[in-house]
N, C-alpha and C positions, 0 to 999 in steps of 0.2 A: 920863495914861493910857498903858499899855504899847503899844508898836508891834508889828506883826506880825513884823517882822524880829527884834526882841528875843525874842519867843516862839519863833520858829523856831530861833534860835541857842541858846536854853535847852533846848528840847525835842528837837531832832534827836539829840544824843548819848544821851538817855534812850531814845528809840525805837530807835536803832541797836543798843543793848545786846541787843535781842530779835531781831536779824538781820532787821529789816523797815525799810522806808523811811517817813519822814514825807512823804507825797505832797502833802498840802495842809493848810492851816490857815486858818480864818476866825474872826473875832471880830465878833459882831453884837449888836444890842440886841433884846430881846424884852420889851417893857413896861419895868418897872423893873430887869429882870435883863439880864445879858449872857450870850451863848452862845458858848463856845469850842468850835468844831467841828474835831476833828483827824481827818484821813483817812490811813489806813495802806495800804501796798501792799508786795508782796514778790515775788521771783522765783517762789516756789512758792505764791503766794497767802498769805492770813492767815486762820487759823481763829479761832473764837470764844474759845478759851482764851487765845490770844495777844492778842486784842483786850482781854480782861479784864485780863490781866497788864500790858499796856502802859498801860491806863487807870489802874490802881492806881499804877503808877510815876509817871505824869504827875501824878496828883493829889497824891502825896507831894511831888514837886518844887515844884509850885505852892504848896502849903501851907507848905513850908519857906522858900521865897524871898519869899513875900508879893508876888510880881510882879503879881498880879491886883488888888492893893489891897484896900480894905475894901468895895467895892461887891459885892453878890451876883452870882454867875455859875453857870452850868451847864456842866459839861464833858461833851461828847459825843465818843466815840471810835468810829470805824467803818472800814469798808473802802471802796474805790472802787466796787465793784460793776460790773455790765456796762452800766449805763445812762449812766455818765459817759463823755464823749467822750475820744478819744485826743488828748492835747495835747502831751505830752512825748515825746522819743525813746524813753525807757524804756518807755512805754506800748505803742509799736509793737513793740519788741523782745520784750516779755512776751506779746504776742498773736499771734506767728507761728503759723500753722496755723488761726487763727480766721477766720470770715466777718465782713466789715466792710462797712458802707455808707459810701461816701465821696462828698463833693461839693466842688466848687470850680470855678474858671474853666476848668480843663483837663479836668475829669472829673466825672461824675455816674453812679455805678455801684455795684453790689454785687459784691464779689469776695473771694477768700481771700488772706490775707497769706501769701505763700510765702517771703519773704525780707526782711530789713531790715539795712541797713548805713548808719547815720546819715550823711546825711539822706535816703537813698534807700530807698524801699519798693518791693518787687515784689509785684504783685497778679496773681492768676489770675482773669481775668474771661471768662466764657463759653468756657473752654478755652484762652484766649490769655493770655500773660504781658505785663504792662505795668509798666514801672518809671518812677517819677516821684519828685520831691522832695516830702517832706511839707510843704514851704512852699507847694506848689501846691494843697494840700488845705485847704479852709476848715472842713470839718466831717467828722468820722469817728467812727462809733459801731459797737460790736460788735453783730452780728446774732445773737440767741440762737438756737441750733439745738437741736432736740429730736430725739434719735436714735430712729428707729423701732425698736420692739422686734421681735425675731425671733419667729416662731411657735414654740410649744412642742409638741413631740411627746410624746404620752402613751405609756405602756407598750404599749398595743395598737395603736400607730402611727396613731391618729386625730389629725388636724390640728386644733388648737384655737388660735384667735386670742387673744392675751393683751391684754386691755384695761386 
């Protein structure tokens, strides 16, 4: 059976051709099939067209090399999404300006990432800056923010709330 390291070595150059990163790769069993799950990330995000193009390129390489062997498998290619925790330094760097919920021995708070210089992150928590090493943080997740819409003024200056 192929190792994760071999798959990463084979697929990283393919993914990088599209100017995105291979963020994570897992190979698991689902009944009689295997599932190869490839997660992409990029400095400017990754759109659906890029995911589709990378998926086709990965599929071609897997078919050409026969690295997956003869057992059936399913290829799933997607993006990190906001639910995945911040684990790598690049995750912190790509999320400067975003609201994050952090927990660890030294901290348990919600704050905005206002700076990152590996391994130090600066958070604004309740109007105060706090800088700490990401090694002190055991869990960090982006907090989804929904921007409140501004009221719409109609031609006759009547205020209408946009729902």
